[in-house]
FINUTOR-560134 format. One record per residue: x, y, z of N, C-alpha, C, CB in turn; residue number from 1. Coordinates in steps of 0.2 Angstrom, whole numbers, plus 5000, padded with zeros to 4 digits. Last residue first. Glycine has a CB too. Layout:
BEGIN
@n.X X	n.Y Y	n.Z Z	ca.X X	ca.Y Y	ca.Z Z	c.X X	c.Y Y	c.Z Z	cb.X X	cb.Y Y	cb.Z Z	num NUM
...
This chain:
BEGIN
@n.X 4985	n.Y 3658	n.Z 4950	ca.X 4989	ca.Y 3663	ca.Z 4949	c.X 4986	c.Y 3668	c.Z 4943	cb.X 4996	cb.Y 3661	cb.Z 4947	num 100
@n.X 4977	n.Y 3647	n.Z 4951	ca.X 4976	ca.Y 3652	ca.Z 4956	c.X 4980	c.Y 3658	c.Z 4955	cb.X 4977	cb.Y 3649	cb.Z 4963	num 99
@n.X 4981	n.Y 3638	n.Z 4941	ca.X 4975	ca.Y 3642	ca.Z 4939	c.X 4973	c.Y 3647	c.Z 4945	cb.X 4969	cb.Y 3637	cb.Z 4940	num 98
@n.X 4993	n.Y 3633	n.Z 4947	ca.X 4993	ca.Y 3638	ca.Z 4941	c.X 4987	c.Y 3641	c.Z 4940	cb.X 4995	cb.Y 3633	cb.Z 4935	num 97
@n.X 4987	n.Y 3625	n.Z 4957	ca.X 4991	ca.Y 3631	ca.Z 4959	c.X 4992	c.Y 3636	c.Z 4953	cb.X 4998	cb.Y 3629	cb.Z 4961	num 96
@n.X 4981	n.Y 3616	n.Z 4948	ca.X 4977	ca.Y 3620	ca.Z 4953	c.X 4981	c.Y 3626	c.Z 4955	cb.X 4975	cb.Y 3616	cb.Z 4959	num 95
@n.X 4993	n.Y 3610	n.Z 4943	ca.X 4988	ca.Y 3613	ca.Z 4938	c.X 4983	c.Y 3618	c.Z 4943	cb.X 4984	cb.Y 3608	cb.Z 4935	num 94
@n.X 4998	n.Y 3604	n.Z 4954	ca.X 5002	ca.Y 3609	ca.Z 4950	c.X 4997	c.Y 3613	c.Z 4946	cb.X 5008	cb.Y 3606	cb.Z 4946	num 93
@n.X 4989	n.Y 3595	n.Z 4957	ca.X 4990	ca.Y 3600	ca.Z 4962	c.X 4994	c.Y 3606	c.Z 4959	cb.X 4994	cb.Y 3598	cb.Z 4968	num 92
@n.X 4990	n.Y 3587	n.Z 4946	ca.X 4983	ca.Y 3590	ca.Z 4948	c.X 4985	c.Y 3596	c.Z 4952	cb.X 4978	cb.Y 3585	cb.Z 4951	num 91
@n.X 5003	n.Y 3582	n.Z 4947	ca.X 5001	ca.Y 3586	ca.Z 4941	c.X 4995	c.Y 3590	c.Z 4943	cb.X 5001	cb.Y 3582	cb.Z 4935	num 90
@n.X 5008	n.Y 3582	n.Z 4964	ca.X 5005	ca.Y 3579	ca.Z 4959	c.X 5004	c.Y 3584	c.Z 4953	cb.X 4998	cb.Y 3575	cb.Z 4961	num 89
@n.X 5024	n.Y 3586	n.Z 4971	ca.X 5017	ca.Y 3588	ca.Z 4970	c.X 5014	c.Y 3584	c.Z 4964	cb.X 5016	cb.Y 3596	cb.Z 4968	num 88
@n.X 5034	n.Y 3579	n.Z 4984	ca.X 5032	ca.Y 3581	ca.Z 4977	c.X 5025	c.Y 3582	c.Z 4976	cb.X 5034	cb.Y 3574	cb.Z 4973	num 87
@n.X 5043	n.Y 3582	n.Z 4998	ca.X 5036	ca.Y 3582	ca.Z 4996	c.X 5035	c.Y 3584	c.Z 4989	cb.X 5031	cb.Y 3587	cb.Z 5000	num 86
@n.X 5056	n.Y 3584	n.Z 4999	ca.X 5053	ca.Y 3578	ca.Z 5003	c.X 5046	c.Y 3577	c.Z 5000	cb.X 5053	cb.Y 3579	cb.Z 5010	num 85
@n.X 5061	n.Y 3595	n.Z 4994	ca.X 5063	ca.Y 3589	ca.Z 4991	c.X 5059	c.Y 3583	c.Z 4994	cb.X 5070	cb.Y 3588	cb.Z 4991	num 84
@n.X 5056	n.Y 3610	n.Z 4992	ca.X 5054	ca.Y 3605	ca.Z 4996	c.X 5056	c.Y 3598	c.Z 4993	cb.X 5047	cb.Y 3606	cb.Z 4999	num 83
@n.X 5067	n.Y 3624	n.Z 4989	ca.X 5064	ca.Y 3618	ca.Z 4986	c.X 5062	c.Y 3613	c.Z 4992	cb.X 5068	cb.Y 3615	cb.Z 4981	num 82
@n.X 5069	n.Y 3641	n.Z 4986	ca.X 5069	ca.Y 3636	ca.Z 4991	c.X 5065	c.Y 3630	c.Z 4988	cb.X 5066	cb.Y 3639	cb.Z 4997	num 81
@n.X 5079	n.Y 3653	n.Z 4979	ca.X 5074	ca.Y 3648	ca.Z 4977	c.X 5074	c.Y 3642	c.Z 4982	cb.X 5075	cb.Y 3645	cb.Z 4969	num 80
@n.X 5082	n.Y 3670	n.Z 4983	ca.X 5084	ca.Y 3663	ca.Z 4984	c.X 5078	c.Y 3658	c.Z 4982	cb.X 5085	cb.Y 3661	cb.Z 4991	num 79
@n.X 5080	n.Y 3683	n.Z 4984	ca.X 5083	ca.Y 3680	ca.Z 4977	c.X 5084	c.Y 3673	c.Z 4978	cb.X 5089	cb.Y 3684	cb.Z 4975	num 78
@n.X 5066	n.Y 3682	n.Z 4994	ca.X 5071	ca.Y 3687	ca.Z 4991	c.X 5074	c.Y 3684	c.Z 4984	cb.X 5077	cb.Y 3688	cb.Z 4996	num 77
@n.X 5061	n.Y 3667	n.Z 4991	ca.X 5063	ca.Y 3671	ca.Z 4997	c.X 5068	c.Y 3676	c.Z 4995	cb.X 5065	cb.Y 3666	cb.Z 5003	num 76
@n.X 5050	n.Y 3656	n.Z 4984	ca.X 5055	ca.Y 3661	ca.Z 4983	c.X 5055	c.Y 3666	c.Z 4989	cb.X 5053	cb.Y 3666	cb.Z 4976	num 75
@n.X 5047	n.Y 3639	n.Z 4983	ca.X 5046	ca.Y 3645	ca.Z 4986	c.X 5051	c.Y 3650	c.Z 4985	cb.X 5045	cb.Y 3644	cb.Z 4994	num 74
@n.X 5040	n.Y 3624	n.Z 4977	ca.X 5045	ca.Y 3629	ca.Z 4976	c.X 5043	c.Y 3635	c.Z 4980	cb.X 5046	cb.Y 3631	cb.Z 4968	num 73
@n.X 5039	n.Y 3606	n.Z 4976	ca.X 5037	ca.Y 3613	ca.Z 4979	c.X 5042	c.Y 3618	c.Z 4979	cb.X 5034	cb.Y 3612	cb.Z 4986	num 72
@n.X 5041	n.Y 3597	n.Z 4961	ca.X 5044	ca.Y 3599	ca.Z 4968	c.X 5041	c.Y 3606	c.Z 4970	cb.X 5051	cb.Y 3599	cb.Z 4968	num 71
@n.X 5035	n.Y 3584	n.Z 4951	ca.X 5035	ca.Y 3592	ca.Z 4953	c.X 5038	c.Y 3592	c.Z 4960	cb.X 5029	cb.Y 3595	cb.Z 4952	num 70
@n.X 5039	n.Y 3574	n.Z 4939	ca.X 5038	ca.Y 3574	ca.Z 4947	c.X 5040	c.Y 3581	c.Z 4949	cb.X 5043	cb.Y 3569	cb.Z 4950	num 69
@n.X 5028	n.Y 3574	n.Z 4925	ca.X 5034	ca.Y 3575	ca.Z 4928	c.X 5033	c.Y 3575	c.Z 4936	cb.X 5037	cb.Y 3582	cb.Z 4926	num 68
@n.X 5019	n.Y 3561	n.Z 4916	ca.X 5019	ca.Y 3567	ca.Z 4920	c.X 5026	c.Y 3568	c.Z 4923	cb.X 5014	cb.Y 3567	cb.Z 4926	num 67
@n.X 5009	n.Y 3554	n.Z 4903	ca.X 5016	ca.Y 3555	ca.Z 4906	c.X 5015	c.Y 3561	c.Z 4911	cb.X 5022	cb.Y 3555	cb.Z 4901	num 66
@n.X 4998	n.Y 3554	n.Z 4894	ca.X 4998	ca.Y 3550	ca.Z 4901	c.X 5004	c.Y 3550	c.Z 4905	cb.X 4996	cb.Y 3543	cb.Z 4900	num 65
@n.X 5001	n.Y 3560	n.Z 4882	ca.X 4997	ca.Y 3563	ca.Z 4887	c.X 4997	c.Y 3560	c.Z 4894	cb.X 4990	cb.Y 3564	cb.Z 4885	num 64
@n.X 5018	n.Y 3559	n.Z 4876	ca.X 5011	ca.Y 3556	ca.Z 4877	c.X 5008	c.Y 3560	c.Z 4883	cb.X 5011	cb.Y 3549	cb.Z 4878	num 63
@n.X 5014	n.Y 3575	n.Z 4875	ca.X 5015	ca.Y 3569	ca.Z 4870	c.X 5020	c.Y 3564	c.Z 4873	cb.X 5018	cb.Y 3571	cb.Z 4863	num 62
@n.X 5012	n.Y 3581	n.Z 4886	ca.X 5008	ca.Y 3583	ca.Z 4880	c.X 5009	c.Y 3578	c.Z 4875	cb.X 5012	cb.Y 3590	cb.Z 4877	num 61
@n.X 5010	n.Y 3578	n.Z 4903	ca.X 5013	ca.Y 3576	ca.Z 4897	c.X 5008	c.Y 3579	c.Z 4891	cb.X 5013	cb.Y 3568	cb.Z 4896	num 60
@n.X 5012	n.Y 3591	n.Z 4916	ca.X 5008	ca.Y 3585	ca.Z 4913	c.X 5011	c.Y 3584	c.Z 4906	cb.X 5001	cb.Y 3587	cb.Z 4912	num 59
@n.X 5016	n.Y 3602	n.Z 4923	ca.X 5019	ca.Y 3595	ca.Z 4924	c.X 5016	c.Y 3589	c.Z 4921	cb.X 5019	cb.Y 3594	cb.Z 4931	num 58
@n.X 5011	n.Y 3614	n.Z 4921	ca.X 5007	ca.Y 3610	ca.Z 4924	c.X 5010	c.Y 3603	c.Z 4926	cb.X 5001	cb.Y 3608	cb.Z 4920	num 57
@n.X 5022	n.Y 3621	n.Z 4915	ca.X 5018	ca.Y 3624	ca.Z 4920	c.X 5013	c.Y 3620	c.Z 4924	cb.X 5014	cb.Y 3630	cb.Z 4917	num 56
@n.X 5027	n.Y 3612	n.Z 4906	ca.X 5031	ca.Y 3613	ca.Z 4912	c.X 5027	c.Y 3617	c.Z 4917	cb.X 5037	cb.Y 3617	cb.Z 4910	num 55
@n.X 5020	n.Y 3600	n.Z 4897	ca.X 5019	ca.Y 3607	ca.Z 4899	c.X 5022	c.Y 3608	c.Z 4906	cb.X 5011	cb.Y 3608	cb.Z 4899	num 54
@n.X 5031	n.Y 3590	n.Z 4887	ca.X 5028	ca.Y 3591	ca.Z 4894	c.X 5026	c.Y 3598	c.Z 4894	cb.X 5032	cb.Y 3589	cb.Z 4900	num 53
@n.X 5036	n.Y 3576	n.Z 4876	ca.X 5034	ca.Y 3583	ca.Z 4878	c.X 5030	c.Y 3584	c.Z 4884	cb.X 5031	cb.Y 3587	cb.Z 4872	num 52
@n.X 5049	n.Y 3566	n.Z 4870	ca.X 5043	ca.Y 3567	ca.Z 4874	c.X 5042	c.Y 3574	c.Z 4876	cb.X 5043	cb.Y 3562	cb.Z 4881	num 51
@n.X 5060	n.Y 3564	n.Z 4862	ca.X 5056	ca.Y 3569	ca.Z 4860	c.X 5049	c.Y 3569	c.Z 4864	cb.X 5054	cb.Y 3569	cb.Z 4853	num 50
@n.X 5070	n.Y 3555	n.Z 4867	ca.X 5065	ca.Y 3552	ca.Z 4863	c.X 5059	c.Y 3557	c.Z 4861	cb.X 5062	cb.Y 3546	cb.Z 4866	num 49
@n.X 5080	n.Y 3565	n.Z 4871	ca.X 5082	ca.Y 3558	ca.Z 4869	c.X 5076	c.Y 3555	c.Z 4865	cb.X 5082	cb.Y 3554	cb.Z 4875	num 48
@n.X 5077	n.Y 3578	n.Z 4875	ca.X 5081	ca.Y 3577	ca.Z 4869	c.X 5082	c.Y 3570	c.Z 4867	cb.X 5088	cb.Y 3579	cb.Z 4871	num 47
@n.X 5060	n.Y 3582	n.Z 4879	ca.X 5066	ca.Y 3578	ca.Z 4880	c.X 5070	c.Y 3577	c.Z 4874	cb.X 5063	cb.Y 3571	cb.Z 4883	num 46
@n.X 5054	n.Y 3598	n.Z 4879	ca.X 5054	ca.Y 3592	ca.Z 4875	c.X 5061	c.Y 3589	c.Z 4877	cb.X 5055	cb.Y 3594	cb.Z 4867	num 45
@n.X 5041	n.Y 3608	n.Z 4886	ca.X 5048	ca.Y 3605	ca.Z 4887	c.X 5048	c.Y 3599	c.Z 4883	cb.X 5050	cb.Y 3604	cb.Z 4895	num 44
@n.X 5032	n.Y 3622	n.Z 4883	ca.X 5033	ca.Y 3615	ca.Z 4881	c.X 5040	c.Y 3613	c.Z 4882	cb.X 5030	cb.Y 3614	cb.Z 4874	num 43
@n.X 5030	n.Y 3635	n.Z 4884	ca.X 5029	ca.Y 3632	ca.Z 4891	c.X 5030	c.Y 3624	c.Z 4889	cb.X 5023	cb.Y 3633	cb.Z 4894	num 42
@n.X 5042	n.Y 3641	n.Z 4873	ca.X 5036	ca.Y 3643	ca.Z 4877	c.X 5035	c.Y 3639	c.Z 4883	cb.X 5029	cb.Y 3642	cb.Z 4873	num 41
@n.X 5051	n.Y 3627	n.Z 4873	ca.X 5048	ca.Y 3632	ca.Z 4868	c.X 5042	c.Y 3634	c.Z 4871	cb.X 5047	cb.Y 3629	cb.Z 4861	num 40
@n.X 5066	n.Y 3620	n.Z 4877	ca.X 5060	ca.Y 3623	ca.Z 4880	c.X 5058	c.Y 3628	c.Z 4875	cb.X 5062	cb.Y 3626	cb.Z 4887	num 39
@n.X 5074	n.Y 3604	n.Z 4875	ca.X 5073	ca.Y 3611	ca.Z 4873	c.X 5066	c.Y 3613	c.Z 4877	cb.X 5072	cb.Y 3611	cb.Z 4866	num 38
@n.X 5086	n.Y 3594	n.Z 4885	ca.X 5081	ca.Y 3595	ca.Z 4880	c.X 5080	c.Y 3602	c.Z 4878	cb.X 5074	cb.Y 3592	cb.Z 4883	num 37
@n.X 5094	n.Y 3593	n.Z 4895	ca.X 5097	ca.Y 3593	ca.Z 4889	c.X 5092	c.Y 3593	c.Z 4883	cb.X 5101	cb.Y 3586	cb.Z 4888	num 36
@n.X 5086	n.Y 3593	n.Z 4906	ca.X 5089	ca.Y 3600	ca.Z 4905	c.X 5093	c.Y 3599	c.Z 4898	cb.X 5094	cb.Y 3601	cb.Z 4910	num 35
@n.X 5082	n.Y 3580	n.Z 4908	ca.X 5078	ca.Y 3585	ca.Z 4905	c.X 5081	c.Y 3591	c.Z 4903	cb.X 5072	cb.Y 3586	cb.Z 4909	num 34
@n.X 5092	n.Y 3566	n.Z 4906	ca.X 5092	ca.Y 3573	ca.Z 4909	c.X 5087	c.Y 3577	c.Z 4905	cb.X 5099	cb.Y 3575	cb.Z 4909	num 33
@n.X 5082	n.Y 3551	n.Z 4905	ca.X 5087	ca.Y 3555	ca.Z 4902	c.X 5086	c.Y 3562	c.Z 4906	cb.X 5085	cb.Y 3556	cb.Z 4895	num 32
@n.X 5073	n.Y 3541	n.Z 4910	ca.X 5077	ca.Y 3544	ca.Z 4915	c.X 5083	c.Y 3549	c.Z 4912	cb.X 5080	cb.Y 3539	cb.Z 4919	num 31
@n.X 5064	n.Y 3536	n.Z 4900	ca.X 5070	ca.Y 3532	ca.Z 4901	c.X 5075	c.Y 3536	c.Z 4906	cb.X 5073	cb.Y 3531	cb.Z 4895	num 30
@n.X 5051	n.Y 3543	n.Z 4905	ca.X 5052	ca.Y 3538	ca.Z 4900	c.X 5058	c.Y 3534	c.Z 4901	cb.X 5052	cb.Y 3541	cb.Z 4893	num 29
@n.X 5052	n.Y 3554	n.Z 4914	ca.X 5049	ca.Y 3548	ca.Z 4916	c.X 5049	c.Y 3542	c.Z 4911	cb.X 5042	cb.Y 3549	cb.Z 4917	num 28
@n.X 5068	n.Y 3562	n.Z 4915	ca.X 5062	ca.Y 3561	ca.Z 4911	c.X 5059	c.Y 3554	c.Z 4913	cb.X 5064	cb.Y 3560	cb.Z 4903	num 27
@n.X 5075	n.Y 3569	n.Z 4929	ca.X 5074	ca.Y 3563	ca.Z 4925	c.X 5068	c.Y 3563	c.Z 4921	cb.X 5075	cb.Y 3557	cb.Z 4929	num 26
@n.X 5074	n.Y 3580	n.Z 4938	ca.X 5078	ca.Y 3581	ca.Z 4932	c.X 5077	c.Y 3575	c.Z 4927	cb.X 5085	cb.Y 3582	cb.Z 4933	num 25
@n.X 5059	n.Y 3584	n.Z 4946	ca.X 5065	ca.Y 3580	ca.Z 4946	c.X 5068	c.Y 3580	c.Z 4939	cb.X 5062	cb.Y 3572	cb.Z 4947	num 24
@n.X 5056	n.Y 3602	n.Z 4945	ca.X 5055	ca.Y 3595	ca.Z 4944	c.X 5061	c.Y 3591	c.Z 4945	cb.X 5052	cb.Y 3594	cb.Z 4936	num 23
@n.X 5050	n.Y 3618	n.Z 4947	ca.X 5055	ca.Y 3613	ca.Z 4949	c.X 5052	c.Y 3606	c.Z 4948	cb.X 5058	cb.Y 3614	cb.Z 4956	num 22
@n.X 5047	n.Y 3635	n.Z 4941	ca.X 5045	ca.Y 3628	ca.Z 4942	c.X 5051	c.Y 3623	c.Z 4943	cb.X 5041	cb.Y 3626	cb.Z 4936	num 21
@n.X 5045	n.Y 3652	n.Z 4943	ca.X 5050	ca.Y 3646	ca.Z 4944	c.X 5046	c.Y 3640	c.Z 4945	cb.X 5055	cb.Y 3647	cb.Z 4949	num 20
@n.X 5040	n.Y 3665	n.Z 4932	ca.X 5038	ca.Y 3660	ca.Z 4937	c.X 5042	c.Y 3654	c.Z 4937	cb.X 5030	cb.Y 3658	cb.Z 4936	num 19
@n.X 5043	n.Y 3673	n.Z 4922	ca.X 5045	ca.Y 3675	ca.Z 4928	c.X 5042	c.Y 3671	c.Z 4934	cb.X 5044	cb.Y 3682	cb.Z 4930	num 18
@n.X 5039	n.Y 3665	n.Z 4911	ca.X 5035	ca.Y 3671	ca.Z 4913	c.X 5037	c.Y 3673	c.Z 4920	cb.X 5028	cb.Y 3670	cb.Z 4912	num 17
@n.X 5047	n.Y 3652	n.Z 4917	ca.X 5042	ca.Y 3653	ca.Z 4912	c.X 5038	c.Y 3659	c.Z 4915	cb.X 5037	cb.Y 3647	cb.Z 4911	num 16
@n.X 5061	n.Y 3643	n.Z 4921	ca.X 5058	ca.Y 3650	ca.Z 4922	c.X 5053	c.Y 3651	c.Z 4916	cb.X 5063	cb.Y 3655	cb.Z 4923	num 15
@n.X 5065	n.Y 3628	n.Z 4929	ca.X 5062	ca.Y 3631	ca.Z 4923	c.X 5059	c.Y 3638	c.Z 4925	cb.X 5057	cb.Y 3627	cb.Z 4920	num 14
@n.X 5076	n.Y 3616	n.Z 4935	ca.X 5073	ca.Y 3623	ca.Z 4937	c.X 5071	c.Y 3626	c.Z 4930	cb.X 5077	cb.Y 3627	cb.Z 4941	num 13
@n.X 5077	n.Y 3600	n.Z 4940	ca.X 5077	ca.Y 3604	ca.Z 4934	c.X 5073	c.Y 3610	c.Z 4936	cb.X 5073	cb.Y 3601	cb.Z 4928	num 12
@n.X 5089	n.Y 3592	n.Z 4950	ca.X 5083	ca.Y 3595	ca.Z 4950	c.X 5083	c.Y 3600	c.Z 4943	cb.X 5082	cb.Y 3600	cb.Z 4956	num 11
@n.X 5096	n.Y 3578	n.Z 4958	ca.X 5096	ca.Y 3582	ca.Z 4952	c.X 5089	c.Y 3585	c.Z 4951	cb.X 5099	cb.Y 3578	cb.Z 4946	num 10
@n.X 5101	n.Y 3577	n.Z 4975	ca.X 5095	ca.Y 3576	ca.Z 4970	c.X 5097	c.Y 3581	c.Z 4964	cb.X 5089	cb.Y 3578	cb.Z 4974	num 9
@n.X 5111	n.Y 3581	n.Z 4984	ca.X 5111	ca.Y 3574	ca.Z 4980	c.X 5106	c.Y 3573	c.Z 4976	cb.X 5112	cb.Y 3569	cb.Z 4986	num 8
@n.X 5108	n.Y 3594	n.Z 4987	ca.X 5108	ca.Y 3589	ca.Z 4992	c.X 5108	c.Y 3582	c.Z 4989	cb.X 5102	cb.Y 3590	cb.Z 4997	num 7
@n.X 5105	n.Y 3597	n.Z 4971	ca.X 5103	ca.Y 3600	ca.Z 4977	c.X 5103	c.Y 3594	c.Z 4982	cb.X 5096	cb.Y 3603	cb.Z 4977	num 6
@n.X 5111	n.Y 3602	n.Z 4955	ca.X 5111	ca.Y 3597	ca.Z 4961	c.X 5110	c.Y 3600	c.Z 4967	cb.X 5118	cb.Y 3593	cb.Z 4961	num 5
@n.X 5101	n.Y 3607	n.Z 4941	ca.X 5106	ca.Y 3608	ca.Z 4947	c.X 5106	c.Y 3602	c.Z 4952	cb.X 5104	cb.Y 3615	cb.Z 4950	num 4
@n.X 5098	n.Y 3612	n.Z 4925	ca.X 5098	ca.Y 3606	ca.Z 4929	c.X 5103	c.Y 3608	c.Z 4935	cb.X 5100	cb.Y 3600	cb.Z 4926	num 3
@n.X 5088	n.Y 3625	n.Z 4918	ca.X 5094	ca.Y 3622	ca.Z 4920	c.X 5094	c.Y 3616	c.Z 4925	cb.X 5098	cb.Y 3628	cb.Z 4924	num 2
@n.X 5081	n.Y 3637	n.Z 4908	ca.X 5080	ca.Y 3630	ca.Z 4910	c.X 5087	c.Y 3628	c.Z 4912	cb.X 5077	cb.Y 3626	cb.Z 4905	num 1
């Protein structure tokens, strides 16, 4: 898990089971940097107030009504390509996860 700057956007990249997920770096609660949190399995925990998220689906675990702003990811050779203009809903992220 790492926070990176891409064209002025701060992005969180997470590798779970060799699959790359990308989200806006800010926690939806108070905009803390998610990369300063912890990742256990597929659960991301914000360091500031301990909100938890399923990084494979982008959905809140605690609280359940929270969600991450997911970015479209494509892998091309060893490059990670991000679509910063079109965020995915948690529902689209979950559907994509179920297809894999």
